[in-house]
Structures are given as C-alpha cells and as structure tokens.
BASE-836486 format. One line per field, with one value per residue: residue number from 1; residue in three letters; chain; x, y, z of N, C-alpha, C, O in turn. Coordinates in nm, 3 decimals. Example, Ala and Ser with C-alpha at 12.3 -4.5 7.8 and 13.67 -1.06 7.14 Angstrom:
// BASE-836486
n	(1  2) $
res	(ALA  SER) $
chain	(A  A) $
n.x	(1.319  1.285) $
n.y	(-0.569  -0.225) $
n.z	(0.780  0.708) $
ca.x	(1.230  1.367) $
ca.y	(-0.450  -0.106) $
ca.z	(0.780  0.714) $
c.x	(1.320  1.290) $
c.y	(-0.330  0.003) $
c.z	(0.780  0.787) $
o.x	(1.424  1.341) $
o.y	(-0.332  0.114) $
o.z	(0.846  0.804) $
// end
This chain:
// BASE-836486
n	(1  2  3  4  5  6  7  8  9  10  11  12  13  14  15  16  17  18  19  20  21  22  23  24  25  26  27  28  29  30  31  32  33  34  35  36  37  38  39  40  41  42  43  44  45  46  47  48  49  50  51  52  53  54  55  56  57  58  59  60  61  62  63  64  65  66  67  68  69  70  71  72  73  74  75  76  77  78  79  80  81  82  83  84  85  86  87  88  89  90  91  92  93  94  95  96  97  98  99  100  101  102  103  104  105  106  107  108  109  110  111  112  113  114  115  116  117  118  119  120  121  122  123  124  125  126  127  128  129  130  131  132  133  134  135  136  137  138  139  140  141  142  143  144  145  146  147  148  149  150  151  152  153  154  155  156  157  158  159  160  161  162  163  164  165  166  167  168  169  170  171  172) $
res	(MET  GLU  SER  PHE  TRP  PRO  ALA  ASN  LEU  ILE  GLU  SER  ASP  ARG  ASP  PRO  ILE  PRO  PRO  VAL  THR  PHE  LEU  LYS  GLU  GLN  GLY  ILE  LEU  LEU  SER  LYS  GLN  THR  LYS  ASN  LEU  LEU  VAL  GLY  GLU  VAL  ARG  LEU  ILE  ASP  PRO  THR  PHE  PHE  ASN  ILE  LEU  ASP  SER  GLU  GLN  ASP  LYS  ASN  PHE  TRP  TYR  GLN  PHE  ASN  LEU  TYR  SER  SER  VAL  ILE  ASN  TYR  ARG  TYR  ASP  LEU  PHE  LYS  ILE  CYS  TYR  SER  VAL  ALA  SER  TYR  TYR  PRO  VAL  GLU  PHE  VAL  LEU  PRO  LEU  ALA  LEU  LEU  MET  GLN  VAL  ARG  LYS  GLY  LEU  GLU  VAL  ARG  GLU  GLY  GLY  LEU  LYS  GLU  ILE  LYS  PHE  HIS  THR  ASP  LYS  GLY  PRO  SER  ILE  GLN  VAL  VAL  SER  GLN  GLU  ASP  LEU  ASN  GLU  VAL  LEU  ARG  GLU  ILE  LEU  ASN  ALA  LYS  LEU  THR  ILE  SER  ALA  VAL  ARG  ALA  ILE  LEU  GLU  GLU  ALA  GLN  ALA  GLY  SER  SER  ARG  TYR  ASP  MET  ASP  ASP  LEU  THR) $
chain	(A  A  A  A  A  A  A  A  A  A  A  A  A  A  A  A  A  A  A  A  A  A  A  A  A  A  A  A  A  A  A  A  A  A  A  A  A  A  A  A  A  A  A  A  A  A  A  A  A  A  A  A  A  A  A  A  A  A  A  A  A  A  A  A  A  A  A  A  A  A  A  A  A  A  A  A  A  A  A  A  A  A  A  A  A  A  A  A  A  A  A  A  A  A  A  A  A  A  A  A  A  A  A  A  A  A  A  A  A  A  A  A  A  A  A  A  A  A  A  A  A  A  A  A  A  A  A  A  A  A  A  A  A  A  A  A  A  A  A  A  A  A  A  A  A  A  A  A  A  A  A  A  A  A  A  A  A  A  A  A  A  A  A  A  A  A  A  A  A  A  A  A) $
n.x	(5.433  5.602  5.926  6.174  6.427  6.637  6.528  6.779  6.950  7.208  7.289  7.620  7.862  8.134  8.516  8.488  8.577  8.673  8.993  9.082  9.033  9.236  9.466  9.383  9.355  9.636  9.721  9.621  9.768  10.003  9.939  9.907  10.163  10.357  10.179  10.004  10.168  10.228  10.024  9.863  9.705  9.415  9.298  8.973  8.983  8.973  8.996  9.022  9.131  9.390  9.445  9.468  9.320  9.173  8.988  8.865  8.948  8.759  8.565  8.658  8.738  8.942  9.212  9.424  9.734  9.838  10.154  10.063  10.085  9.928  9.985  10.219  10.096  10.129  10.144  10.208  10.242  10.233  10.164  9.932  9.585  9.408  9.094  8.836  8.474  8.349  8.462  8.684  8.961  9.193  9.411  9.551  9.824  10.002  10.271  10.584  10.851  11.117  11.052  10.911  11.076  11.285  11.022  11.033  11.269  11.280  11.023  11.152  11.347  11.162  10.965  10.835  10.868  10.884  10.559  10.301  10.473  10.394  10.439  10.261  10.279  10.077  9.997  10.205  10.451  10.338  10.202  10.070  9.819  9.698  9.536  9.413  9.638  9.893  9.832  9.883  10.118  10.218  10.191  10.318  10.606  10.591  10.579  10.784  11.001  11.326  11.280  11.013  11.071  11.260  11.125  10.869  11.076  11.204  10.945  10.835  11.022  11.017  10.759  10.780  10.952  10.766  10.584  10.747  10.696  10.774  10.830  10.852  11.007  11.195  11.363  11.556) $
n.y	(11.993  12.260  12.291  12.537  12.514  12.515  12.385  12.315  12.232  11.999  12.029  12.109  12.362  12.370  12.250  11.898  11.731  11.757  11.888  11.717  11.500  11.403  11.381  11.152  10.943  10.945  10.871  10.613  10.455  10.487  10.323  10.048  10.050  10.016  9.776  9.814  9.888  10.173  10.473  10.703  10.963  11.111  11.393  11.612  11.883  12.121  12.461  12.614  12.537  12.489  12.776  12.914  13.061  13.347  13.668  13.538  13.277  13.092  13.017  12.832  12.480  12.272  12.025  11.769  11.626  11.304  11.107  10.816  10.510  10.239  10.058  10.148  10.291  10.610  10.942  11.165  11.466  11.585  11.811  12.055  12.140  12.397  12.498  12.694  12.728  12.800  12.747  12.524  12.594  12.891  12.685  12.593  12.481  12.434  12.377  12.285  12.492  12.364  12.140  12.289  12.497  12.238  12.164  12.384  12.420  12.190  12.239  12.478  12.361  12.258  12.266  12.569  12.702  12.878  12.853  13.061  13.172  13.211  13.344  13.307  13.463  13.367  13.105  12.992  12.865  12.890  12.708  12.865  12.713  12.735  12.547  12.224  12.078  12.220  12.169  11.889  11.872  12.027  11.824  11.605  11.680  11.762  11.486  11.336  11.494  11.532  11.531  11.415  11.134  11.041  11.061  10.862  10.623  10.643  10.601  10.314  10.193  10.191  10.095  9.825  9.718  9.725  9.540  9.324  9.050  8.900  8.560  8.523  8.374  8.288  8.471  8.406) $
n.z	(4.737  4.645  4.470  4.468  4.405  4.100  3.798  3.641  3.799  3.881  3.667  3.524  3.451  3.446  3.442  3.408  3.594  3.905  4.067  4.304  4.248  4.073  4.239  4.459  4.265  4.210  4.489  4.496  4.326  4.455  4.659  4.556  4.426  4.624  4.757  4.976  5.202  5.225  5.164  4.956  5.110  5.084  5.229  5.304  5.438  5.737  5.709  5.893  6.112  6.040  6.066  5.816  5.678  5.493  5.388  5.187  5.166  5.335  5.177  4.990  4.885  5.092  5.060  5.184  5.118  5.259  5.332  5.408  5.646  5.785  5.886  6.075  6.166  6.088  6.016  5.699  5.621  5.321  5.144  5.052  4.891  4.751  4.632  4.433  4.570  4.362  4.130  3.933  3.871  3.960  4.106  4.426  4.549  4.844  5.044  5.166  5.206  5.170  4.978  4.811  4.679  4.573  4.363  4.234  4.098  3.928  3.790  3.614  3.422  3.231  2.977  2.894  3.157  3.495  3.692  3.839  4.109  4.484  4.748  5.098  5.402  5.581  5.520  5.401  5.197  4.823  4.517  4.250  3.994  3.676  3.485  3.405  3.303  3.381  3.682  3.670  3.593  3.807  4.009  3.945  3.920  4.202  4.305  4.218  4.369  4.537  4.813  4.840  4.761  4.975  5.187  5.119  5.042  5.359  5.508  5.405  5.498  5.759  5.792  5.685  5.833  6.048  6.013  6.025  6.189  6.494  6.676  7.049  7.104  6.839  6.937  7.114) $
ca.x	(5.505  5.677  6.049  6.193  6.553  6.602  6.562  6.874  7.058  7.289  7.410  7.729  7.952  8.294  8.523  8.408  8.733  8.768  9.113  9.131  9.040  9.385  9.529  9.296  9.413  9.781  9.700  9.543  9.873  10.118  9.898  9.935  10.280  10.414  10.176  9.937  10.218  10.153  9.898  9.854  9.571  9.355  9.152  8.877  9.039  8.887  9.129  9.010  9.185  9.587  9.492  9.525  9.204  9.171  8.860  8.825  8.937  8.635  8.483  8.727  8.788  9.123  9.237  9.550  9.766  9.948  10.187  10.003  10.107  9.858  10.082  10.305  10.004  10.217  10.110  10.332  10.135  10.326  10.093  9.753  9.555  9.288  9.055  8.707  8.390  8.278  8.561  8.773  9.084  9.282  9.441  9.653  9.905  10.074  10.362  10.666  10.967  11.236  10.972  10.868  11.224  11.272  10.945  11.059  11.385  11.182  10.948  11.224  11.407  11.059  10.969  10.734  10.905  10.822  10.437  10.356  10.494  10.325  10.430  10.235  10.256  9.948  9.963  10.298  10.502  10.230  10.230  9.931  9.848  9.517  9.469  9.440  9.778  9.963  9.814  9.953  10.245  10.286  10.164  10.439  10.722  10.594  10.557  10.956  11.082  11.386  11.215  10.902  11.107  11.302  10.990  10.852  11.129  11.208  10.816  10.820  11.171  10.960  10.644  10.842  11.005  10.677  10.500  10.780  10.616  10.827  10.763  10.969  11.075  11.285  11.468  11.619) $
ca.y	(12.078  12.292  12.274  12.663  12.491  12.549  12.243  12.255  12.239  11.911  12.063  12.193  12.399  12.353  12.125  11.791  11.683  11.794  11.865  11.634  11.363  11.348  11.357  11.044  10.857  10.928  10.809  10.491  10.442  10.475  10.222  9.931  10.023  9.985  9.665  9.865  9.934  10.323  10.512  10.835  10.977  11.280  11.419  11.741  11.981  12.222  12.568  12.729  12.410  12.544  12.894  12.927  13.144  13.509  13.667  13.461  13.134  12.997  12.951  12.721  12.354  12.240  11.901  11.768  11.459  11.266  10.988  10.725  10.344  10.202  9.959  10.198  10.429  10.734  10.992  11.243  11.566  11.623  11.923  12.106  12.236  12.490  12.586  12.777  12.629  12.852  12.735  12.448  12.680  12.818  12.547  12.661  12.349  12.456  12.296  12.338  12.563  12.288  12.089  12.406  12.449  12.141  12.155  12.487  12.382  12.063  12.333  12.566  12.293  12.194  12.395  12.688  12.774  12.857  12.864  13.146  13.098  13.314  13.321  13.360  13.419  13.290  12.930  12.930  12.891  12.804  12.738  12.846  12.671  12.736  12.432  12.076  12.028  12.270  12.099  11.768  11.898  12.036  11.716  11.522  11.709  11.710  11.322  11.311  11.537  11.455  11.518  11.315  11.026  10.998  11.053  10.782  10.532  10.623  10.554  10.195  10.102  10.194  9.991  9.656  9.661  9.731  9.438  9.202  8.946  8.789  8.486  8.566  8.197  8.286  8.576  8.278) $
ca.z	(4.815  4.531  4.481  4.447  4.333  3.969  3.736  3.585  3.952  3.872  3.523  3.527  3.318  3.528  3.388  3.463  3.672  4.020  4.098  4.404  4.180  4.043  4.352  4.460  4.157  4.278  4.594  4.473  4.252  4.560  4.730  4.432  4.416  4.770  4.851  5.086  5.305  5.211  5.094  4.941  5.194  5.087  5.319  5.286  5.546  5.786  5.757  6.037  6.234  6.049  6.092  5.675  5.624  5.471  5.389  5.095  5.208  5.410  5.008  4.931  4.935  5.132  5.064  5.246  5.040  5.302  5.288  5.570  5.682  5.881  5.992  6.191  6.226  6.047  5.861  5.680  5.531  5.193  5.097  5.059  4.770  4.806  4.522  4.481  4.552  4.224  3.978  3.976  3.867  3.967  4.214  4.491  4.621  4.984  5.040  5.282  5.132  5.076  4.892  4.690  4.593  4.428  4.298  4.135  4.016  3.833  3.669  3.561  3.304  3.151  2.869  2.973  3.244  3.613  3.680  3.932  4.247  4.557  4.891  5.204  5.530  5.655  5.526  5.380  5.031  4.747  4.364  4.156  3.845  3.603  3.423  3.481  3.251  3.472  3.786  3.636  3.603  3.940  4.078  3.862  4.040  4.372  4.342  4.181  4.391  4.626  4.951  4.883  4.717  5.069  5.271  5.106  5.118  5.511  5.569  5.375  5.571  5.893  5.748  5.703  5.977  6.180  5.964  6.068  6.309  6.526  6.796  7.138  7.069  6.761  6.978  7.203) $
c.x	(5.545  5.824  6.095  6.362  6.527  6.622  6.686  7.001  7.195  7.364  7.480  7.795  8.102  8.320  8.518  8.514  8.778  8.937  9.142  9.099  9.165  9.498  9.474  9.373  9.552  9.815  9.692  9.724  9.966  10.070  9.936  10.061  10.380  10.307  10.092  10.022  10.204  10.072  9.885  9.729  9.577  9.249  9.070  8.930  8.965  9.018  9.120  9.106  9.346  9.573  9.552  9.420  9.238  9.036  8.782  8.850  8.864  8.577  8.545  8.745  8.915  9.084  9.398  9.574  9.848  10.008  10.136  10.007  10.016  9.940  10.169  10.210  10.060  10.144  10.201  10.253  10.247  10.299  9.980  9.730  9.432  9.250  8.893  8.593  8.334  8.346  8.670  8.919  9.072  9.301  9.571  9.751  9.996  10.156  10.469  10.781  11.053  11.168  10.950  10.993  11.263  11.200  10.942  11.174  11.333  11.112  11.074  11.304  11.285  11.028  10.804  10.745  10.844  10.663  10.458  10.371  10.457  10.405  10.372  10.227  10.216  9.977  10.093  10.339  10.356  10.264  10.054  9.959  9.720  9.463  9.519  9.606  9.873  9.919  9.889  10.085  10.344  10.298  10.299  10.549  10.692  10.619  10.747  11.034  11.163  11.343  11.120  10.934  11.185  11.227  10.949  10.938  11.145  11.029  10.808  10.896  11.076  10.841  10.672  10.872  10.909  10.580  10.546  10.719  10.703  10.791  10.900  11.053  11.164  11.423  11.538  11.683) $
c.y	(12.130  12.310  12.421  12.632  12.510  12.412  12.173  12.291  12.148  11.930  12.156  12.258  12.410  12.233  11.957  11.687  11.750  11.817  11.752  11.513  11.305  11.302  11.250  10.920  10.804  10.840  10.662  10.410  10.368  10.296  10.113  9.935  9.999  9.894  9.713  9.940  10.098  10.362  10.647  10.883  11.105  11.303  11.566  11.797  12.112  12.332  12.652  12.635  12.466  12.678  12.953  13.005  13.279  13.515  13.542  13.286  13.061  12.984  12.847  12.569  12.336  12.097  11.848  11.635  11.423  11.157  10.874  10.583  10.327  10.111  10.023  10.317  10.588  10.819  11.154  11.340  11.620  11.765  11.962  12.169  12.265  12.566  12.611  12.709  12.673  12.788  12.628  12.509  12.835  12.761  12.596  12.502  12.476  12.384  12.352  12.392  12.484  12.215  12.173  12.437  12.357  12.165  12.303  12.455  12.281  12.156  12.439  12.477  12.270  12.327  12.449  12.725  12.715  12.878  12.978  13.098  13.244  13.219  13.357  13.308  13.361  13.118  12.872  12.915  12.818  12.833  12.717  12.766  12.731  12.695  12.302  12.040  12.082  12.181  11.955  11.757  11.920  11.909  11.639  11.558  11.704  11.575  11.307  11.377  11.465  11.421  11.410  11.168  10.947  10.978  10.886  10.606  10.497  10.560  10.411  10.130  10.079  10.106  9.871  9.613  9.646  9.606  9.320  9.139  8.876  8.709  8.528  8.429  8.151  8.367  8.482  8.223) $
c.z	(4.663  4.539  4.410  4.403  4.155  3.901  3.704  3.680  3.926  3.753  3.579  3.428  3.342  3.424  3.461  3.542  3.797  4.010  4.226  4.369  4.159  4.177  4.436  4.402  4.235  4.376  4.602  4.407  4.360  4.661  4.670  4.444  4.534  4.842  4.969  5.199  5.328  5.103  5.071  5.000  5.145  5.124  5.302  5.432  5.613  5.796  5.831  6.121  6.183  6.023  5.898  5.620  5.565  5.432  5.285  5.075  5.250  5.312  4.973  4.983  4.954  5.105  5.115  5.174  5.189  5.305  5.440  5.523  5.781  5.949  6.107  6.237  6.219  5.935  5.826  5.561  5.442  5.149  5.071  4.929  4.797  4.617  4.542  4.480  4.417  4.142  4.052  4.031  3.861  4.051  4.258  4.569  4.727  4.956  5.129  5.142  5.093  4.957  4.786  4.578  4.529  4.346  4.158  4.053  3.888  3.765  3.601  3.433  3.210  3.075  2.943  3.081  3.344  3.578  3.820  4.090  4.343  4.726  4.996  5.336  5.614  5.631  5.467  5.250  4.941  4.611  4.315  4.039  3.820  3.494  3.489  3.413  3.358  3.616  3.756  3.679  3.742  4.018  4.050  3.946  4.161  4.404  4.333  4.296  4.525  4.775  4.957  4.848  4.870  5.158  5.236  5.150  5.261  5.568  5.538  5.487  5.679  5.863  5.731  5.767  6.075  6.096  5.957  6.193  6.364  6.677  6.857  7.118  6.960  6.819  7.058  7.178) $
o.x	(5.525  5.850  6.058  6.424  6.417  6.712  6.716  7.106  7.300  7.471  7.446  7.789  8.179  8.244  8.555  8.506  8.892  8.996  9.257  9.127  9.206  9.581  9.550  9.432  9.580  9.904  9.742  9.773  9.999  10.138  10.022  10.109  10.491  10.307  10.110  9.975  10.172  10.052  9.894  9.630  9.669  9.138  9.157  8.905  8.907  9.118  9.189  9.160  9.426  9.667  9.655  9.429  9.348  8.963  8.678  8.796  8.880  8.485  8.479  8.764  9.001  8.971  9.491  9.488  9.919  9.929  10.188  9.962  10.022  9.951  10.190  10.236  10.046  10.102  10.244  10.215  10.338  10.393  9.904  9.813  9.352  9.313  8.829  8.586  8.271  8.275  8.722  8.976  8.991  9.201  9.668  9.689  10.042  10.146  10.450  10.789  11.091  11.218  10.968  11.006  11.283  11.250  10.885  11.164  11.352  11.147  11.033  11.321  11.319  11.053  10.712  10.650  10.786  10.629  10.561  10.306  10.479  10.415  10.417  10.197  10.274  9.976  10.115  10.256  10.290  10.327  9.968  10.070  9.643  9.382  9.606  9.685  9.933  10.014  9.964  10.145  10.454  10.399  10.379  10.588  10.765  10.673  10.819  11.138  11.113  11.365  11.124  10.857  11.178  11.245  10.988  10.903  11.123  11.014  10.772  10.854  11.045  10.837  10.584  10.853  10.930  10.473  10.482  10.703  10.734  10.740  11.005  11.175  11.210  11.540  11.648  11.720) $
o.y	(12.055  12.357  12.433  12.731  12.517  12.335  12.054  12.350  12.209  11.875  12.250  12.211  12.458  12.159  11.934  11.564  11.795  11.745  11.707  11.417  11.197  11.212  11.254  10.830  10.697  10.754  10.595  10.314  10.250  10.204  10.055  9.826  9.955  9.901  9.648  10.026  10.143  10.311  10.719  10.843  11.187  11.264  11.650  11.731  12.195  12.310  12.753  12.695  12.489  12.730  13.016  13.021  13.322  13.416  13.480  13.204  12.943  12.908  12.758  12.542  12.367  12.049  11.910  11.548  11.512  11.066  10.877  10.536  10.408  10.104  9.965  10.409  10.671  10.791  11.232  11.305  11.690  11.838  11.866  12.233  12.190  12.631  12.566  12.622  12.588  12.760  12.632  12.499  12.899  12.760  12.630  12.435  12.582  12.315  12.466  12.348  12.504  12.224  12.133  12.416  12.380  12.194  12.316  12.469  12.306  12.156  12.467  12.547  12.261  12.445  12.397  12.786  12.607  12.913  12.994  13.021  13.358  13.107  13.468  13.199  13.309  13.031  12.751  12.956  12.722  12.931  12.630  12.746  12.772  12.750  12.274  11.976  11.999  12.111  11.919  11.682  11.879  11.884  11.619  11.483  11.642  11.542  11.274  11.318  11.381  11.318  11.323  11.080  10.825  10.877  10.796  10.517  10.385  10.482  10.348  10.037  9.963  10.018  9.791  9.495  9.578  9.596  9.222  9.207  8.775  8.768  8.557  8.421  8.037  8.351  8.537  8.133) $
o.z	(4.568  4.650  4.293  4.366  4.101  3.936  3.718  3.655  3.945  3.726  3.652  3.314  3.258  3.360  3.577  3.531  3.809  3.930  4.222  4.441  4.203  4.189  4.533  4.462  4.290  4.371  4.692  4.464  4.364  4.704  4.738  4.477  4.506  4.965  5.073  5.273  5.437  4.992  5.171  4.939  5.145  5.088  5.279  5.533  5.543  5.864  5.842  6.215  6.274  5.962  5.873  5.498  5.598  5.431  5.304  5.001  5.216  5.342  4.919  5.101  4.872  5.119  5.062  5.160  5.235  5.281  5.552  5.419  5.874  6.071  6.213  6.316  6.309  5.822  5.911  5.449  5.485  5.118  5.064  4.864  4.854  4.533  4.638  4.393  4.355  4.046  4.163  4.139  3.795  4.123  4.190  4.651  4.685  4.854  5.171  5.028  4.978  4.845  4.671  4.457  4.410  4.237  4.050  3.931  3.769  3.647  3.488  3.333  3.092  3.099  3.007  3.130  3.350  3.464  3.886  4.160  4.301  4.776  5.027  5.383  5.709  5.718  5.467  5.169  4.980  4.572  4.326  3.989  3.907  3.420  3.572  3.482  3.426  3.651  3.847  3.756  3.778  4.084  4.141  4.035  4.237  4.509  4.428  4.327  4.599  4.838  5.044  4.885  4.885  5.225  5.310  5.228  5.306  5.663  5.638  5.556  5.703  5.950  5.762  5.798  6.175  6.157  5.918  6.295  6.301  6.772  6.800  7.124  6.952  6.782  7.047  7.255) $
// end
C-alpha cells in the first residue's frame, strides 16, 4: 500500500517545547514541594464544555491548570491556556479577574512593562504572550500571586487535616 503522507511529516519548524510542558513541570515541582498532598494538575480540555469558543477557537489546544489534592478529592481551577494547533505562540492565559489584577500589578513593576491584556466577555479576562520568555514571566507571576498562594495554603491545610487518621478509641 502506498502512503500519501509526506516523507518529512514528523519534522517540525515549530519551537521545540510546547507551552503545556512548562505547566506540567511546575505541577510536578508543586507536588514535590508539598510531598504529594497537592499537585499542579494539567488537563487537556474541550472548549465547547466551557462555552469559550469563537470561530477560530475550535482549532486551538486548551489546557486547564488545577490545584488538586487527591487526599480530599478537591480541584481548584487556577487558570487556562490556549494556543493554536498551527503555532505555539501566541499563548493566551485565561484567568479569574482577581488573579489577573494581581498578575498585572506584578508585571507592571517588572522591566519591560505590561504584556498585552485582553478582556473577553465570552471566556473571561486573559493575558496574551508571544514568546517562551513572556510565558515563563506570566506563569511565575500567576504562581507567586497572593490569591494563588492563599489557595495553595488553604487546600494544603485541608489536605493535611484530611490525611490525619484518628482511631475512635483515641477520642474517648
């Protein structure tokens, strides 16, 4: 049987590292830092489920970054990213408004100023980045934002309480 696929099909001129890789790395590092009580879970999502499509969005990869504790079976949606199937950049971070404002303030004090901030009524506030360097800068600001740190600490405290095993005899 003759293949009609091009001989150079698996060769790519795209950036060698997909943006989702950086999210997964941070998720693993959170897991190590919290001794697996909390993980940074990265999930490929179907944008139709979230009603976040426009005419071009159905051709994008969408990922959701969650803070997840299996001990208490709790998942906290921190942010989403999307980027085109055709090109890794630009990457759009979609995040809650309160988190966006904290990230924006952090970016204002950094050299180079603000990234392009977009507000979408159909999918929420977002930040668009055009390079791996910008992606890492925004990701750093999200993970260091007060809202993120508060959520991590609260979930971690609940997980620690949930992981404690009490024998009923110890209570009497």
